[in-house]
C-alpha positions as CSV (number, residue, x, y, z in Angstrom):
1,X,30.8,-80.3,-106.8
2,X,28.0,-81.5,-104.5
3,X,27.6,-84.6,-106.6
4,X,31.4,-85.3,-106.5
5,X,31.5,-84.8,-102.7
6,X,28.5,-87.1,-102.2
7,X,30.2,-89.7,-104.4
8,X,33.4,-89.4,-102.4
9,X,31.6,-89.8,-99.1
10,X,29.6,-92.8,-100.4
11,X,32.8,-94.4,-101.6
12,X,34.5,-93.8,-98.2
13,X,31.5,-95.3,-96.4
14,X,31.5,-98.3,-98.7
15,X,35.2,-98.9,-98.0
16,X,34.6,-98.6,-94.3
17,X,31.8,-101.1,-94.3
18,X,33.8,-103.5,-96.5
19,X,36.8,-103.2,-94.2
20,X,34.6,-104.0,-91.2
21,X,33.0,-106.9,-93.0
22,X,36.4,-108.3,-94.1
23,X,38.0,-107.8,-90.7
24,X,37.0,-111.3,-89.6
25,X,38.5,-113.4,-92.3
26,X,38.6,-116.9,-90.8
27,X,35.1,-118.4,-91.1
28,X,33.8,-114.8,-90.9
29,X,34.4,-114.8,-87.1
30,X,38.1,-114.7,-86.2
31,X,40.6,-112.0,-86.9
32,X,44.1,-112.9,-88.1
33,X,46.0,-110.8,-85.5
34,X,43.5,-110.4,-82.7
35,X,45.7,-111.7,-79.9
36,X,44.7,-114.0,-77.0
37,X,41.9,-111.9,-75.6
38,X,40.8,-110.9,-79.0
39,X,40.4,-114.5,-79.9
40,X,38.1,-115.1,-76.9
41,X,36.2,-112.0,-77.8
42,X,35.6,-113.4,-81.3
43,X,34.3,-116.6,-79.7
44,X,31.3,-114.9,-78.1
45,X,28.9,-115.8,-81.0
46,X,30.0,-119.4,-80.9
47,X,29.6,-119.7,-77.1
48,X,26.1,-118.2,-77.2
49,X,25.0,-120.4,-80.1
50,X,26.4,-123.6,-78.5
51,X,24.7,-122.8,-75.2
52,X,21.4,-122.0,-77.0
53,X,21.5,-125.2,-79.1
54,X,22.2,-127.4,-76.0
55,X,19.5,-125.7,-74.1
56,X,16.8,-128.2,-75.3
57,X,18.9,-131.2,-74.2
58,X,19.5,-129.6,-70.8
59,X,15.8,-128.7,-70.3
60,X,14.7,-132.2,-71.3
61,X,17.1,-133.7,-68.7
62,X,15.9,-131.5,-65.9
63,X,12.2,-131.9,-66.8
64,X,12.7,-135.7,-66.6
65,X,13.4,-135.2,-62.9
66,X,10.0,-133.6,-62.6
67,X,8.2,-136.2,-64.6
68,X,5.2,-137.2,-62.4
69,X,1.9,-138.8,-63.1
70,X,-1.3,-138.6,-61.2
71,X,-2.4,-142.1,-60.3
72,X,-5.7,-143.0,-58.6
73,X,-4.9,-144.7,-55.2
74,X,-6.9,-145.9,-52.3
75,X,-6.4,-144.1,-49.0
76,X,-7.7,-144.9,-45.6
77,X,-9.7,-142.0,-44.2
78,X,-10.6,-142.0,-40.5
79,X,-14.2,-141.0,-39.9
80,X,-14.9,-139.4,-36.5
81,X,-17.1,-141.7,-34.5
82,X,-17.1,-144.4,-37.1
83,X,-15.1,-147.1,-38.9
84,X,-12.2,-146.1,-41.3
85,X,-13.2,-145.8,-44.9
86,X,-11.4,-146.3,-48.2
87,X,-11.5,-143.4,-50.6
88,X,-10.0,-143.1,-54.1
89,X,-7.8,-140.1,-54.6
90,X,-5.3,-138.9,-57.2
91,X,-1.8,-138.6,-56.1
92,X,1.3,-137.6,-58.1
93,X,4.1,-140.3,-58.2
94,X,7.6,-140.0,-59.6
95,X,7.8,-141.9,-62.8
96,X,11.5,-142.9,-62.4
97,X,10.6,-144.5,-59.1
98,X,6.8,-145.0,-58.8
99,X,7.1,-145.7,-55.0
100,X,8.2,-142.1,-54.4
101,X,5.6,-139.4,-54.0
102,X,6.2,-136.2,-56.0
103,X,7.1,-132.9,-54.4
104,X,7.1,-134.3,-50.9
105,X,9.4,-132.0,-48.9
106,X,10.1,-134.8,-46.4
107,X,10.8,-137.4,-49.2
108,X,13.7,-137.8,-51.7
109,X,11.8,-136.1,-54.5
110,X,11.8,-132.8,-52.6
111,X,15.5,-132.3,-53.2
112,X,15.3,-133.7,-56.7
113,X,12.5,-131.3,-57.6
114,X,14.5,-128.4,-56.1
115,X,17.6,-129.2,-58.2
116,X,15.5,-129.5,-61.3
117,X,13.6,-126.2,-60.9
118,X,16.8,-124.4,-60.1
119,X,18.5,-125.9,-63.2
120,X,15.6,-124.9,-65.4
121,X,15.6,-121.4,-64.0
122,X,19.4,-121.0,-64.4
123,X,20.3,-122.9,-67.6
124,X,17.1,-122.3,-69.6
125,X,15.3,-119.1,-68.4
126,X,18.5,-117.6,-67.0
127,X,20.3,-118.2,-70.3
128,X,17.6,-116.5,-72.3
129,X,17.8,-113.5,-69.9
130,X,21.6,-113.2,-70.2
131,X,21.6,-113.4,-74.0
132,X,18.8,-110.9,-74.1
133,X,20.6,-108.5,-71.8
134,X,23.8,-108.7,-73.8
135,X,21.9,-108.2,-77.0
136,X,19.9,-105.3,-75.7
137,X,23.2,-103.6,-74.5
138,X,24.8,-104.1,-78.0
139,X,21.7,-102.7,-79.7
140,X,21.8,-99.6,-77.4
141,X,25.5,-99.0,-78.0
142,X,25.9,-99.9,-81.7
143,X,22.4,-100.2,-83.2
144,X,20.5,-103.3,-84.4
145,X,21.9,-103.2,-87.9
146,X,25.5,-102.6,-87.0
147,X,28.2,-105.1,-88.0
148,X,29.1,-105.8,-84.4
149,X,25.5,-106.6,-83.3
150,X,24.7,-108.6,-86.3
151,X,27.9,-110.6,-86.0
152,X,27.5,-111.5,-82.3
153,X,23.7,-111.7,-82.1
154,X,22.5,-112.1,-85.7
155,X,21.6,-115.8,-84.9
156,X,18.8,-114.5,-82.6
157,X,17.7,-111.2,-84.2
158,X,18.1,-111.7,-87.9
159,X,14.8,-111.5,-89.8
160,X,12.9,-109.7,-87.0
161,X,11.6,-106.2,-86.9
162,X,13.8,-103.9,-84.8
163,X,11.1,-103.4,-82.1
164,X,10.6,-107.2,-81.8
165,X,14.3,-108.3,-81.5
166,X,13.4,-110.3,-78.3
167,X,10.8,-112.5,-80.0
168,X,13.0,-115.5,-80.5
169,X,14.7,-115.2,-77.1
170,X,11.5,-114.9,-75.0
171,X,8.2,-115.6,-76.8
172,X,9.3,-118.6,-78.9
173,X,11.6,-120.1,-76.2
174,X,9.0,-119.8,-73.4
175,X,6.5,-121.5,-75.7
176,X,8.8,-124.5,-75.8
177,X,9.4,-124.3,-72.0
178,X,5.7,-124.4,-71.3
179,X,5.1,-127.3,-73.7
180,X,7.8,-129.2,-71.8
181,X,6.3,-128.3,-68.4
182,X,2.9,-129.5,-69.5
183,X,4.2,-132.7,-70.9
184,X,6.6,-133.8,-68.1
185,X,5.0,-132.6,-64.9
186,X,1.8,-133.2,-63.1
187,X,0.5,-129.7,-63.6
188,X,-2.4,-131.3,-65.4
189,X,-4.2,-134.2,-63.7
190,X,-4.5,-136.4,-66.8
191,X,-3.9,-136.6,-70.5
192,X,-7.2,-134.9,-71.4
193,X,-6.3,-131.9,-69.4
194,X,-2.9,-131.8,-71.0
195,X,-4.4,-131.7,-74.4
196,X,-6.7,-128.9,-73.4
197,X,-3.7,-126.9,-72.2
198,X,-1.9,-127.6,-75.5
199,X,-4.9,-126.2,-77.4
200,X,-5.0,-123.1,-75.1
201,X,-1.2,-122.5,-75.5
202,X,-1.4,-123.0,-79.3
203,X,-4.2,-120.5,-79.5
204,X,-2.4,-117.9,-77.4
205,X,0.8,-118.2,-79.6
206,X,-1.3,-117.9,-82.7
207,X,-3.0,-114.8,-81.4
208,X,0.3,-113.2,-80.5
209,X,1.7,-113.9,-83.9
210,X,-1.4,-112.4,-85.6
211,X,-1.3,-109.3,-83.4
212,X,2.4,-108.4,-83.5
213,X,3.7,-110.0,-86.8
214,X,7.3,-109.7,-85.5
215,X,9.2,-110.8,-88.7
216,X,10.6,-108.4,-91.2
217,X,8.4,-107.5,-94.1
218,X,10.6,-109.0,-96.8
219,X,9.2,-110.8,-99.8
220,X,5.7,-109.5,-98.9
221,X,5.8,-110.8,-95.3
222,X,6.8,-114.3,-96.3
223,X,8.2,-115.2,-92.8
224,X,5.0,-114.0,-91.1
225,X,2.8,-115.9,-93.5
226,X,4.7,-119.1,-93.0
227,X,4.7,-118.7,-89.2
228,X,1.0,-118.1,-89.1
229,X,0.4,-121.1,-91.3
230,X,2.5,-123.4,-89.1
231,X,0.8,-122.1,-85.9
232,X,-2.7,-122.7,-87.5
233,X,-1.7,-126.3,-88.4
234,X,-0.4,-126.8,-84.8
235,X,-3.7,-125.4,-83.3
236,X,-5.8,-127.7,-85.6
237,X,-3.7,-130.7,-84.7
238,X,-4.0,-130.3,-81.0
239,X,-7.7,-129.4,-81.3
240,X,-8.4,-132.5,-83.4
241,X,-6.6,-134.7,-80.9
242,X,-8.5,-133.2,-78.0
243,X,-11.9,-133.7,-79.7
244,X,-10.9,-137.3,-80.6
245,X,-9.8,-138.2,-77.1
246,X,-12.6,-136.4,-75.1
247,X,-15.6,-137.0,-77.4
248,X,-14.5,-140.4,-78.7
249,X,-16.2,-140.1,-82.1
250,X,-16.9,-142.8,-84.6
251,X,-14.0,-144.4,-86.6
252,X,-15.2,-142.6,-89.8
253,X,-15.1,-139.2,-88.1
254,X,-11.7,-140.0,-86.6
255,X,-10.3,-141.0,-90.0
256,X,-11.7,-137.8,-91.6
257,X,-10.1,-135.7,-88.9
258,X,-6.7,-137.5,-89.3
259,X,-6.9,-136.9,-93.1
260,X,-7.6,-133.2,-92.5
261,X,-4.6,-132.8,-90.2
262,X,-2.3,-134.8,-92.5
263,X,-3.4,-132.8,-95.5
264,X,-2.8,-129.5,-93.6
265,X,0.7,-130.6,-92.6
266,X,1.4,-131.7,-96.2
267,X,0.2,-128.4,-97.6
268,X,2.4,-126.5,-95.0
269,X,5.5,-128.5,-95.8
270,X,5.0,-128.1,-99.6
271,X,4.3,-124.4,-99.1
272,X,7.5,-124.0,-97.1
273,X,9.8,-125.8,-99.5
274,X,8.3,-124.1,-102.5
275,X,8.9,-120.7,-101.1
276,X,12.4,-121.6,-100.1
277,X,13.2,-122.8,-103.6
278,X,11.6,-119.7,-105.2
279,X,13.6,-117.4,-102.9
280,X,16.9,-119.2,-103.7
281,X,16.2,-119.1,-107.4
282,X,15.5,-115.4,-107.3
283,X,18.7,-114.7,-105.5
284,X,20.9,-116.2,-108.2
285,X,20.7,-113.3,-110.7
286,X,21.4,-110.8,-107.9
287,X,24.5,-112.8,-106.8
288,X,25.8,-113.0,-110.3
289,X,25.3,-109.2,-110.8
290,X,27.0,-108.4,-107.5
291,X,30.0,-110.6,-108.5
292,X,30.2,-108.8,-111.9
293,X,30.1,-105.4,-110.3
294,X,32.8,-106.3,-107.8
295,X,35.1,-107.5,-110.5
296,X,35.0,-104.1,-112.4
297,X,37.2,-101.1,-111.7
298,X,36.0,-97.5,-111.8
299,X,37.0,-97.4,-115.5
300,X,34.5,-100.1,-116.2
301,X,37.0,-102.7,-117.3
302,X,36.8,-106.2,-115.7
303,X,39.7,-107.1,-113.4
304,X,42.1,-109.8,-114.4
305,X,43.2,-112.8,-112.3
306,X,46.4,-111.0,-111.2
307,X,44.6,-108.0,-109.8
308,X,42.0,-110.2,-108.0
309,X,44.9,-112.2,-106.5
310,X,46.6,-109.1,-105.3
311,X,43.5,-107.8,-103.7
312,X,42.9,-111.1,-101.9
């Protein structure tokens, strides 16, 4: 009796999950009879994903307004009790108009910089915060593995451990934001300082990945291993560029460093595509087995075309 009861409960749970999964029948997102407000509710995943994908374009446009370079200029310095002297100083100039000084409150770039920083804060950092808040609320109400949470926020949390659901929204995104700030602003005085900051940022991201390992432990931690390999190649690339620019080694050493970096990138790309192909190939038998099971009734007989059409 206990076995029959458990079998009935399991069948009821399977039917409930299947009904929930098949509720959104149009592209897996839209319900047939959802109504006007239901249609807009079903559009939430598309809206979030579109805003997320366009975020890089928006951030690039705003950071171009902050693109400044430190240029060595001569300035007249008045010496008390003596003649004026000329001294060389670094000053940040706006690259779109090199005659405009950067971040000068009394100049035109003061307003431009304010608009750019507000735009980055609202449309980049603010967007990450809004999506993270909505995702956290859905997780607290329905759970991370629920159909509703996975349908609306699966693009951001799929493949992550439950305690690190925020990794893509915060850690990875702010890594990209910091790279853009280093590249397009005068936070570093010259290209050498920018390369050093790239190396430091790459090392910090690699350290965080090694400490937390946020991806799910599927296929013996394949996602974590690929992520660590990619971050190592990134760190080596920036470190090699920094050594080449600052130390100015011989041409033979430079060619050797370039070969090491190119070989590492080739190994990483080959490793990535090999694992993707292997995982795809291993999923084919499971997909065929699932299809065969779905086509059978409780009696064990395969369903005919008429029965399958009626169910559809």
